[in-house]
N, C-alpha and C positions, 0 to 999 in steps of 0.2 A: 773781265772782258765784257765790252758792251756788244750785245747782240740784238738786232732788230728782227722781229718776226712779222712779216707782212701777212695779213690774214690771221693774226695772232689770237683772235677770239673764236675762230672756227673749230671744227671737230679735231683736226690734227694740230692746228696752231695752239689751241688752248692747252692741250696735253703736252706739247713740246715746250711751251713757255714754262709750265709748271716744273718740268724735269730740269730745265736749265737754271731756273731760279733756286731750286732745291740744291743745286751744286754751287750756289753762291755767285752766279753771274748776274750782271746788270742787264736785264732783258726788257725790251720794250715790245708790248703787244700792239702793233700798229694796225689800224683799220679805219674806215671812214668815220666810225663812231668816235674814234679818238682824235679825229682831225687830220688823218693821213689818207689822202685820196690819190691813188696811183694813176688814175685816169686823168684827172685835171692837173695833177702834179702838186696840189695844195698840201703843204706840210711835209712833203717827202724829204726835201733837203734838210729841214730842221730835224726830222726824225733820224736821218742817217748820219748827222754830224757826230763825229767821234766814234762811230761804230766800226768794229773790226770785221764783223760777220753779219750778213743779211740772209735770212731764209725767206724765200718767196713761196708762201703756201696759199696764196689767194686764188679764188676761182671766179669764173665769169658768172654774172647773174643771169645771163641768157645763153642758151646753147644753140641759138639760130646761127647759121653759118657765118654770115657777115658780121653779126654782133660779137660773136665769140672770137673771131679773128682780130677784130678791132680792139677788143679788150686785152688780149694777150700781147699784141704788138705795142699798143699804146702804153699799157702798164709796164711792160718789159723795158721799153725805151726810157721811160721816165725813171724807173728804178736804177737802171744801169748807168744812166747819165749822172744821177745824183750820187750813186755809189762810187763812180770814178772820181767825182769832185771831192768826195769825203775821204778818199783813200781806203775804201773797203778792201780787205785782204782776202775775203772768201765770199763768193755769191753762191747760194745753194737754192735749187729749185726742186719741187716735187712734180714728177711727171708720171707717165703711164707705161707699164709693160705692154709691149706689142704695138705701141703708137705708130712705129714706122711701118708696120704690116697692115695698118688700117687707114691708109690715107684717102680712102673713099669717103671717110667721115669728115665733115667740116670741123668738128671739135678736135679730132686728131691732127688735122692739118694746122689748126691754130696752135696746138701744143708744139708741133714741129717748128712753127715759126718762132715761138717763144724760145725754144732751145737754140735755134740758129743765132738769135740775138745774143744769147748768153755766151755761146762758143766764140763769137767774133768780137766780144766786148773788150777784150784785153784784161778783164778782171779774172783772177784765179777762181775756178768754179768747181762745183760738184753737182751733177744731176742725178737724182734718185728716181728710178723707174719702179713704181709700185703696182702690184695687182690691185684689183677692186677690193674695197673694204667690206668686212662683214656687215657693217652698219647700213650699207647701200643695197643689200640684196632685196629687201622689201620694196625699195623704189624701182629696182629693175623689174621685179615681178609686176608692179603696178603699171609700168610702161607697156607691158605686153598683154594687159588685161582687156578683154572684150566680154562684157557681161560677167558670167561666172567661169569663163575659161581664160587661161593665161598661155599665150603662144610664145614659147622661148626656144632659142637655139639649144640643141643638145651638145654643143661644143664644150670643151673642158674650160673650167675656171679654177682659180687658185686663190680664193679670198683670204685676206689678211685682216687681223684685228687692228683697229686704230691705235690701241696701246702699243702694239708691236711696231707700227709705223713711227709713232712718236719716239719710241726708244731709239730707233735708227736715226731719225732726224736730229735728235739731241746729240747723239754720238758723232754724227757727221759734222755738226756745227762746232764741235770741240776738236775736230781732227784737222789734218792737212788737206788742202784742196787737191783733188785728183786730176783736175782738168780732163774729166771723163765722166762716165756713167756707171752706176751700180744698179743692180736689180734686187728687189726684195719681193717676197711673196709669202703666201700662207703655207702651212705645213702639209696640206693635202690638195691633190688635184682631183676634181670631181666635176661631173657634168652639170651644167647650169640647171637643167631640168630637175636633176636629182636634189641639188642643194635647196632649190625653191620648194620642192616637195617636202623636204625635211623641215623647212621653215614653216610651211603651212600646217604640217602635222603637229609641230610643237605649239603653234598658236591657235589651233583649232579653226583654221581658215578653210572654208568649204570650197574654195575655188579649185577647179581642175587644171592641172598642168598638162599642156599639149606640146610634145616635141615637134618643132617646126624648123627644119634646116634653113628655111628662107626667112625666118624671123630676124629682124634687124636689131643691132646693138649700136647705139649712137649712129644709126643710119647705114650700117654696113652688115653684110652677112659674115658669119664667123666660120673659121676652120678650127680643127681641134687644137692647133698650136697658136691660135691668135692671141690668147689672153694668159698664157702660162709662161713661166720663167725659163731661162736657160740653165745649163748645168752649174754655172758658177754663182747663182743667186744666193742671197742670204735669206734664210727662211725664218718666219716667226714661230712662236711657240704655242699660240692659242688656237686650238681647233674650233671650227665653226660651232659644233654641237656644244662644246664647253662654254663658248661665249654666249650662245643662245640660252643655255640653262641659267645664266646669271642675269638675264634681262628681266626687268619688272613685267608682270602680266600686262598684256595689251588689252585696251578696252575695245570691244567690238562696236563697229559703227552700226547705227540702226538701219 
């Protein structure tokens, strides 16, 4: 089966491509570096020719409200138009758990717009809503840093390892379109402040974590249920501390 992975060289994309190739499928890792640009449309029709399945794992290079909306709308339209012309049988996209609850965020509104395009395209689809990745906890901490303090919401998060996400994406790619959404998340629900404290302790980071209910996440304040999965979600196997213990030592910045 020919499968095209848009964003196939990124964190989730590269792992998904590897899993599908190991199962013997013809997988194309499409990205601007490989001549496939979903914004201009360059190379998209050629990349999708003969493909049965398309996985859209691309992300916007800018999180500014207008730019991110334009990215997901333009990229989505170009992909879906080319997919329809190529006779794609299954369009898959990776989205965000809690996206519909966080529409005060420009990024979340952009993901909603992307999903609406997919749902109305006429192409059979599956949308995977994932919680935040283990790998991005450090970046979230950095976004709340002022000097030596980090202001973060104490709301619950349910981070998942990218390996667990890639396992699901590969499985979905080989399955039947759901014409619906599934949720995936990590094996533990923990307060964001606590998980970043654990990260700092493991990496000997001297910054102080401050619980701030008004601290913003992608531009919005969080509630306890904003970023966690529902009862029917599929849960990953890799706990945050186990993932953290396998990471190479980080170099301290001067």
